[in-house]
C-alpha positions in Angstrom: 36.1 44.3 -21.2 33.1 42.1 -20.2 30.9 44.3 -22.3 33.2 43.9 -25.3 33.3 40.1 -24.9 29.5 40.0 -24.6 29.1 42.2 -27.7 31.5 40.0 -29.7 29.7 36.9 -28.4 26.3 38.2 -29.5 27.7 39.3 -32.9 29.1 35.8 -33.4 25.8 34.2 -32.5 24.1 36.5 -34.9 26.4 35.5 -37.7 25.7 31.8 -36.9 22.0 32.5 -37.0 22.2 34.2 -40.4 24.3 31.4 -41.8 21.9 28.8 -40.4 19.0 30.6 -42.0 20.7 30.7 -45.3 21.4 27.0 -45.1 17.9 26.2 -44.0 16.5 28.2 -46.9 18.5 26.3 -49.5 15.7 24.0 -50.6 17.7 22.6 -53.5 21.1 21.9 -52.1 21.9 19.2 -54.6 21.1 21.2 -57.8 23.2 23.7 -59.7 20.1 25.9 -60.2 16.5 25.7 -59.2 13.2 27.7 -59.1 9.8 27.4 -57.6 6.8 29.4 -59.0 3.1 29.7 -58.5 1.7 28.4 -61.8 -1.2 30.8 -61.8 0.5 34.1 -61.2 4.1 33.2 -62.1 5.3 34.6 -58.8 8.8 33.3 -57.9 8.7 31.6 -54.5 12.3 30.3 -54.5 15.3 30.9 -56.7 18.8 29.6 -57.0 21.0 30.6 -60.0 17.8 30.8 -62.1 19.5 32.5 -65.0 22.5 30.2 -65.3 22.6 28.7 -68.8 22.7 24.9 -68.5 22.0 21.9 -70.7 18.4 20.8 -70.2 18.6 17.3 -71.5 15.1 15.8 -72.1 13.4 18.8 -70.3 13.7 20.1 -73.8 10.6 18.1 -74.6 8.5 20.5 -72.5 8.8 22.9 -75.4 8.2 20.1 -77.9 5.1 19.1 -76.1 3.9 22.7 -76.0 4.1 23.0 -79.8 2.3 19.7 -80.1 -0.5 20.8 -77.8 -0.8 24.2 -79.5 -1.2 22.4 -82.9 -3.9 20.2 -81.4 -5.8 23.1 -79.8 -5.7 25.3 -82.9 -7.1 22.5 -85.0 -4.1 21.9 -87.3 -3.5 18.5 -85.6 -5.6 15.9 -83.8 -4.9 13.2 -81.3 -6.2 10.6 -83.9 -4.0 11.8 -86.8 -1.6 9.2 -88.2 2.1 9.8 -88.2 4.5 7.9 -90.5 7.8 7.1 -88.8 10.8 8.2 -90.9 14.2 6.6 -91.1 15.5 9.7 -89.3 13.1 9.3 -86.4 13.7 5.6 -86.1 17.5 6.1 -85.9 17.4 8.3 -82.8 19.5 7.1 -79.9 19.1 7.7 -76.2 15.8 7.1 -74.6 13.3 5.7 -77.1 10.2 3.7 -77.7 11.8 1.6 -80.5 9.8 2.9 -83.4 10.5 1.3 -86.8 10.7 3.2 -90.1 7.6 2.8 -92.1 5.3 2.2 -89.1 2.3 4.5 -88.5 1.2 5.6 -85.1 -1.5 8.1 -83.9 -0.5 11.4 -82.4 -1.8 10.3 -79.0 0.4 7.2 -79.0 3.5 9.2 -79.8 2.6 11.9 -77.2 2.3 9.2 -74.6 5.7 7.9 -75.6 7.2 11.3 -75.2 5.5 12.3 -72.0 6.0 9.0 -70.2 9.1 7.3 -71.6 10.8 10.4 -73.1 11.1 8.8 -76.5 13.5 10.6 -78.7 12.3 8.8 -81.7 8.7 9.7 -80.9 9.5 13.4 -80.5 11.4 13.6 -83.8 8.5 11.9 -85.6 6.1 14.5 -84.2 8.5 17.3 -85.1 8.5 16.1 -88.7 4.8 15.8 -88.7 4.2 19.3 -87.4 6.9 21.3 -89.2 7.9 19.1 -92.1 11.5 18.8 -90.8 13.4 18.8 -87.5 15.2 22.0 -88.5 12.0 23.9 -89.1 10.5 22.5 -85.8 13.6 23.7 -83.9 13.0 27.2 -85.4 9.5 27.1 -84.1 10.8 26.1 -80.7 13.2 29.0 -80.5 10.6 31.4 -81.8 8.2 30.3 -79.1 10.8 30.6 -76.5 11.5 34.3 -77.4 7.7 34.9 -77.5 7.5 33.7 -73.9 10.4 35.8 -72.7 12.7 32.8 -72.4 15.6 34.9 -73.6 18.4 32.7 -72.2 17.3 29.7 -74.2 18.6 28.2 -77.5 17.4 24.9 -78.8 19.3 22.8 -81.4 17.1 19.7 -81.4 13.6 18.7 -80.1 14.8 15.9 -77.7 17.6 17.3 -75.6 20.5 15.0 -76.4 23.7 17.0 -75.7 24.6 19.4 -78.5 26.8 22.5 -78.8 24.8 25.7 -78.1 21.8 23.8 -76.7 20.9 25.4 -73.4 18.3 27.0 -71.2 17.8 28.1 -67.6 15.7 27.2 -64.7 13.7 30.4 -65.1 13.1 29.9 -68.8 12.0 26.3 -68.1 9.4 27.6 -65.6 8.0 29.9 -68.3 7.7 27.1 -70.8 6.1 24.8 -68.2 3.6 27.5 -67.2 2.6 27.9 -70.8 2.3 24.2 -71.4 -0.1 24.0 -68.4 -2.5 26.3 -70.4 -3.2 23.0 -72.3 -4.4 20.9 -69.3 -5.0 17.8 -71.6 -1.2 17.3 -71.4 -1.5 16.2 -67.8 -3.5 13.2 -68.9 -0.2 12.0 -70.4 2.4 13.3 -68.0 0.5 11.9 -65.0 0.7 8.3 -66.3 3.1 6.3 -64.2 3.1 3.1 -66.4 1.4 2.0 -69.5 2.1 0.1 -72.8 2.7 1.2 -76.3 1.2 -1.3 -78.7 3.6 -2.1 -81.5 2.5 -2.8 -85.1 4.0 -6.3 -85.0 1.7 -7.2 -82.1 4.2 -6.8 -79.4 4.1 -4.0 -76.8 6.6 -1.7 -75.1 6.3 -1.1 -71.4 6.4 2.6 -70.6 7.4 3.7 -67.1 7.5 7.3 -66.2 11.0 8.6 -65.6 9.4 11.1 -63.1 9.0 8.8 -60.1 7.3 11.6 -58.1 4.2 11.0 -60.2 3.7 7.9 -58.1 5.3 8.9 -54.8 4.4 12.5 -54.2 0.7 13.3 -53.7 -0.4 15.9 -56.3 2.4 15.6 -58.8 1.1 15.1 -62.3 4.0 16.2 -64.6 6.0 17.4 -66.3 9.4 16.2 -67.6 12.7 14.7 -66.4 16.0 15.0 -68.1 19.5 13.4 -67.9 22.7 13.4 -69.9 26.2 13.3 -68.8 26.6 17.0 -69.5 23.3 18.1 -68.0 23.2 15.8 -65.0 19.8 15.0 -63.5 17.1 17.6 -64.2 13.3 17.8 -63.5 10.6 20.2 -64.3 7.7 19.2 -62.1 4.2 20.4 -61.3 1.9 19.5 -58.5 -1.5 20.7 -57.3 -3.0 20.8 -53.8 -6.0 22.8 -52.5 -6.2 24.9 -55.7 -2.6 25.8 -55.5 -0.5 24.6 -58.4 3.2 24.9 -58.2 6.0 24.5 -60.8 9.5 23.5 -59.8 12.6 23.2 -61.8 15.9 21.6 -60.7 19.0 21.3 -62.9 22.3 19.7 -62.6 21.8 17.2 -59.7 24.3 14.3 -59.4 21.7 11.5 -59.1 18.0 10.9 -59.8 17.4 10.5 -56.0 19.0 13.9 -55.4 16.9 15.4 -58.2 13.7 14.0 -56.5 14.9 15.1 -53.1 15.3 18.7 -54.1 12.0 18.7 -56.0 10.2 17.3 -53.0 11.9 19.9 -50.7 10.8 22.7 -53.0 7.2 21.5 -53.3 6.9 20.9 -49.5 8.1 24.5 -48.9 5.6 25.9 -51.4 2.6 24.0 -50.1 3.5 24.6 -46.4 4.1 28.3 -46.9 1.5 29.5 -49.5 -2.2 29.2 -50.4 -4.4 30.5 -53.1 -7.6 32.6 -52.6 -10.1 32.5 -55.5 -11.4 36.0 -55.4 -13.7 35.7 -58.4 -14.2 33.0 -61.0 -14.8 33.8 -64.7 -18.4 32.6 -64.3 -19.2 35.1 -61.5 -21.2 38.1 -62.6 -19.6 41.6 -62.1 -22.8 43.3 -63.2 -25.3 43.5 -66.1 -25.0 45.7 -69.3 -27.5 46.5 -72.0 -26.8 45.1 -75.5 -27.8 46.6 -78.8 -28.7 44.8 -82.0 -29.2 41.5 -80.2 -32.1 39.3 -79.3 -30.8 39.5 -75.8 -31.5 42.8 -74.1 -28.8 42.6 -71.4 -25.9 40.3 -70.5 -23.8 39.5 -67.4 -20.3 40.9 -67.5 -17.6 38.4 -66.3 -13.8 38.2 -66.1 -11.9 36.6 -69.0 -9.9 34.5 -66.4 -10.4 33.5 -62.8 -9.0 36.1 -60.4 -6.8 34.3 -57.9 -4.5 35.8 -55.3 -1.4 34.0 -53.9 -1.2 34.4 -50.1 1.0 33.2 -47.2 -0.7 30.6 -45.1 -0.8 33.1 -42.2 -2.4 35.9 -44.3 -6.0 36.9 -43.7 -8.4 36.6 -46.6 -8.6 40.0 -48.3 -11.8 41.7 -49.5 -12.1 43.4 -52.9 -14.6 45.4 -54.9 -14.7 45.8 -58.7 -15.3 48.8 -60.9 -16.0 47.9 -64.5 -15.7 50.1 -67.6 -16.9 49.1 -71.1 -17.9 50.8 -74.3 -21.4 50.5 -75.6 -22.1 46.8 -76.3 -23.3 46.1 -79.9 -23.9 42.5 -81.1 -22.3 40.3 -82.4 -20.0 39.7 -79.4 -18.4 36.3 -78.7 -17.8 35.1 -75.2 -14.1 35.6 -74.4 -13.6 38.8 -76.5 -12.3 41.6 -74.3 -14.9 44.3 -74.0 -13.3 46.4 -71.3 -11.5 46.3 -67.9 -12.3 45.9 -64.3 -10.3 47.7 -61.6 -9.8 45.7 -58.5 -10.1 47.8 -55.4 -8.7 46.8 -52.0 -10.1 47.7 -48.6 -8.1 50.9 -48.5 -9.5 52.1 -51.8 -6.4 51.4 -53.8 -6.4 49.9 -57.3 -4.4 46.7 -57.0 -5.1 45.1 -60.4 -6.8 45.8 -63.7 -8.4 42.7 -65.3 -9.9 42.1 -68.8 -13.7 41.5 -68.9 -16.0 39.8 -71.4 -19.6 38.7 -71.8 -20.9 35.6 -70.1 -22.5 34.2 -73.3 -22.2 34.6 -77.1 -24.4 37.5 -78.4 -25.6 37.0 -81.9 -26.7 39.8 -84.1 -30.5 39.9 -84.4 -32.1 39.8 -87.8 -34.2 42.8 -88.9 -37.3 40.8 -88.3 -36.3 39.9 -84.8 -35.4 43.5 -84.1 -38.7 44.6 -85.5 -40.7 42.2 -83.3 -38.8 43.2 -80.2 -39.2 47.0 -81.0 -42.8 46.5 -81.6 -43.2 44.7 -78.3 -41.5 47.5 -76.4 -43.3 50.2 -78.4 -46.6 48.9 -77.2 -45.1 49.1 -73.7 -44.1 52.8 -74.3 -40.4 52.5 -75.1 -38.0 51.1 -77.6 -35.1 49.3 -75.9 -33.3 47.9 -78.9 -32.3 50.0 -81.9 
């Protein structure tokens, strides 16, 4: 009987410990859904109902800002371009920066109004500028979502005001945020805590970031809050410390304080538990290869992107070697063009990753005269190195 009692007691304590662990691991107790990822690798570090479809409110503007930044980076739009405010844009309700129809603002001014003050009027103006109409811009949003693998997302508008069939998930939001961070210039806007938008009548609008963690959490520099009655309080946040950048998403909190509390809890967990190890940067040479039809005889081979590993704080730093494989290099070749792959080999001799490689500098095709001079030089030395 004593043995049975002891066994039951130990079993009861075990159940308590499991439940305590489950509770302690709920880093977003105030949110309906939440996710924490490593921004570099996309590794999920914490998840809670991450595929539940919910209203995103103004977190919708993460996708809107992504399309704006893509247009800027591909050259079809510039920060200095003028945007004429339409009647439609000026009539938007909810959070706004009080634009008037007929006014003209530069893209950078409207982007600041979107990123800092969540201006619905500003984002509609930008949608019309980029796509010609809000409907066409929304089509672009949904097309981009599918391209990113955000398959549980459907947008109806570019701002996030409640609308039927307008939804996303914490997981999909993390994908959009990760893609937006490929345009680091956006952080110059989302990290602003307060600023002014100069109006055309000489007055100014005070802009205060709705993401208070930009000011009160070290390392937070974005990205976008959201709130409607349907969505509750939401936040897609990003922060960077010691080369580790995290992205967190919380959805459906009851208050802005609870939204911030859950985000803080997620980020604290991530930074206290994980670290990044930069194995090789994209400027580090993997070896030298001969080049044909170029004024340059040989070139350094480098990675297309930095190779970074996510580790636990308690993990030892791993050692890797690299085996590169390329076809014959014939100019012209632009830096960034994939010319082959590099296998990453761990200490046990296993291939753990395969990475794209490129040349460290642009290789221009030599003229016939340049080739003749170079061949003549090597001919006198007893060999022709460039054909």
